[in-house]
C-alpha positions as CSV (number, residue, x, y, z in Angstrom):
1,M,99.5,79.2,79.7
2,S,100.7,81.4,82.1
3,R,98.4,84.1,83.7
4,K,98.5,88.2,82.2
5,R,100.2,90.3,84.4
6,V,97.9,93.5,85.4
7,L,99.4,96.5,87.1
8,F,96.6,98.1,88.8
9,L,97.2,102.3,89.9
10,S,95.2,103.7,92.7
11,G,95.4,107.0,94.1
12,L,93.9,105.7,97.3
13,Y,94.2,102.6,99.7
14,P,91.3,100.8,100.0
15,L,91.1,99.8,103.2
16,P,89.3,100.6,105.6
17,V,86.6,101.0,103.2
18,A,84.8,104.4,103.8
19,S,84.2,105.6,100.3
20,G,82.6,103.7,97.2
21,T,86.1,104.6,95.4
22,Q,87.6,102.5,97.9
23,A,85.0,99.5,98.5
24,R,85.1,99.7,94.0
25,V,89.4,99.3,93.8
26,L,89.2,96.6,96.7
27,H,86.5,94.5,94.8
28,L,88.1,95.0,91.3
29,V,91.5,93.9,92.8
30,Q,89.8,90.7,94.3
31,R,88.1,89.9,91.2
32,L,91.1,90.5,88.9
33,A,93.4,88.7,91.2
34,R,91.4,85.4,90.4
35,R,92.3,85.2,86.7
36,F,95.3,87.4,86.5
37,D,98.8,88.1,88.4
38,V,97.8,91.6,89.8
39,T,100.1,94.4,91.3
40,L,98.3,97.0,93.2
41,L,100.2,100.2,93.3
42,C,98.5,102.6,95.6
43,L,99.1,105.9,97.6
44,L,99.2,105.3,101.3
45,P,97.8,108.6,103.4
46,G,100.9,108.9,105.6
47,P,104.0,106.8,106.9
48,G,103.7,103.4,108.5
49,V,102.6,100.1,107.6
50,P,98.5,100.5,107.6
51,P,97.3,97.7,110.3
52,D,94.7,95.9,107.7
53,V,97.7,95.6,105.3
54,A,97.3,91.6,105.6
55,Q,93.8,91.8,104.5
56,L,94.6,93.9,101.5
57,E,97.4,90.7,100.9
58,A,94.7,88.3,101.3
59,T,93.2,89.4,97.7
60,G,96.4,87.7,96.2
61,A,97.6,91.0,94.6
62,K,101.3,91.9,95.3
63,L,101.4,95.3,96.9
64,V,103.3,98.4,96.1
65,L,102.4,100.7,98.6
66,V,103.5,104.7,98.0
67,V,103.7,107.5,100.6
68,P,103.4,110.2,98.4
69,D,106.0,113.2,99.2
70,N,103.2,115.5,100.4
71,K,102.4,113.0,103.0
72,L,105.5,112.4,104.9
73,G,105.3,115.7,107.3
74,P,104.1,119.1,107.6
75,L,107.1,120.6,105.7
76,H,106.6,118.2,102.9
77,R,102.8,118.9,102.7
78,A,103.8,122.9,102.9
79,I,106.3,122.5,100.3
80,F,104.0,120.5,97.6
81,K,101.0,122.4,98.5
82,A,103.6,125.6,97.3
83,L,104.3,123.7,94.0
84,Y,100.8,122.7,93.0
85,W,99.6,126.1,93.4
86,L,102.6,127.0,91.3
87,R,101.6,124.5,88.6
88,R,97.8,125.0,88.8
89,L,98.3,128.7,88.3
90,T,100.9,128.1,85.0
91,T,99.5,125.0,83.7
92,G,95.8,124.7,84.9
93,E,96.9,121.4,86.3
94,C,94.4,119.5,88.5
95,A,95.0,118.2,92.1
96,D,94.1,114.8,91.0
97,R,96.8,115.0,88.6
98,F,99.6,116.4,90.6
99,Y,99.2,114.5,93.7
100,T,99.2,110.9,91.9
101,M,102.5,112.1,90.0
102,V,104.9,113.6,93.0
103,P,108.6,112.4,92.8
104,R,108.1,109.2,94.7
105,V,104.8,108.1,93.1
106,R,106.4,108.7,89.7
107,R,109.5,106.5,90.5
108,A,107.6,103.6,92.0
109,I,105.4,103.4,88.7
110,R,108.5,103.7,86.3
111,R,110.1,101.1,88.5
112,E,107.0,98.8,88.0
113,L,106.8,99.6,84.2
114,A,110.4,99.1,83.7
115,T,110.9,95.8,85.7
116,Q,107.9,93.7,85.6
117,G,106.6,93.4,81.9
118,Y,103.1,94.1,82.2
119,D,100.3,92.9,79.6
120,I,97.8,95.2,81.1
121,V,97.9,98.7,83.1
122,F,94.4,99.5,84.7
123,Y,94.0,102.9,85.9
124,S,91.8,103.7,88.5
125,Y,90.8,107.2,87.1
126,W,92.1,109.1,84.1
127,F,94.3,111.6,85.9
128,W,97.7,109.8,85.6
129,S,100.7,111.6,84.1
130,P,100.7,111.2,80.4
131,W,103.8,109.3,80.3
132,V,102.3,106.6,81.8
133,Y,100.0,105.5,79.1
134,R,103.2,105.2,77.0
135,S,103.8,101.3,78.1
136,A,103.4,99.0,75.5
137,A,100.7,97.2,77.7
138,L,97.1,97.3,77.1
139,K,95.5,100.1,78.9
140,V,92.4,100.0,80.6
141,I,91.0,103.5,82.7
142,D,88.1,103.0,85.1
143,A,86.7,106.5,84.8
144,N,83.3,105.3,87.0
145,D,81.9,108.9,88.0
146,V,81.2,112.2,86.3
147,Q,84.7,113.8,87.6
148,W,84.6,116.5,85.2
149,E,81.3,117.9,86.5
150,R,82.4,117.7,89.9
151,H,85.3,119.8,89.3
152,A,83.1,122.2,87.6
153,K,80.8,122.3,90.7
154,A,83.7,122.7,92.9
155,L,85.1,125.5,90.9
156,E,81.4,127.3,90.9
157,R,81.7,127.0,94.9
158,T,85.3,128.3,95.1
159,R,85.9,131.3,97.5
160,H,89.6,131.3,96.3
161,P,89.9,134.4,94.2
162,I,92.7,133.2,91.9
163,E,90.7,130.2,91.2
164,R,87.6,132.2,90.5
165,L,89.1,134.4,88.1
166,L,90.6,131.4,86.3
167,R,87.8,129.2,86.2
168,P,86.8,129.1,82.3
169,W,90.3,128.1,81.7
170,L,90.6,125.6,84.5
171,L,87.7,124.0,83.5
172,R,88.8,124.1,79.8
173,R,92.1,122.2,81.1
174,Y,90.5,120.0,83.1
175,R,88.2,119.2,80.3
C-alpha cells in the first residue's frame, strides 16, 4: 500500500525556531513525515540557501523553498509594498494573503499541485489565495490562533490615517 502524499504550505521557514508558529510547523512536518510522503513548500526570508536546510531535510520531507518576490532585494521590496497598498485600498486584502501569493510563490504552488498528485493539502493558516483550495485533494487548514482578533487589535492601534479611516471595512473584509 502506498503512502498518501501531503503538500504542506507554510508562509514561514521553520528554522531556526524563533516563534511558536515555526515550532508548530517543524513538529507537524516531523510527525506527518512518519506516515505520509510530505512536501513542505515554505517561504524563505531572503535569497540563499539557509544554513540549517540539512536539519529540515532530516525530517524526511521533500522541500520546496521559495524566496518571495518581495524578498529579492530593496527594489523588489518597494515595488511589492506599493502593490500591497494598492490591493489593500481597493480590495481590503490582508498582508498575510498578499505576501503568500506573490508571483514566485503562486507559480511554485501551481507547479506542485499540477504535477505531483497530492492526496492532502495542509495549509498552515487560512490566508492562501482562494484558487489554492480548488485542488481535488483533501484540505486541512491549521488555524491555530485567533488571527482575526490579532488583526482587529492591530487596526485599533494603527497610526496609519488611511487604515484608521477604513478600519470597519478592513475588519469586515478580513473576517
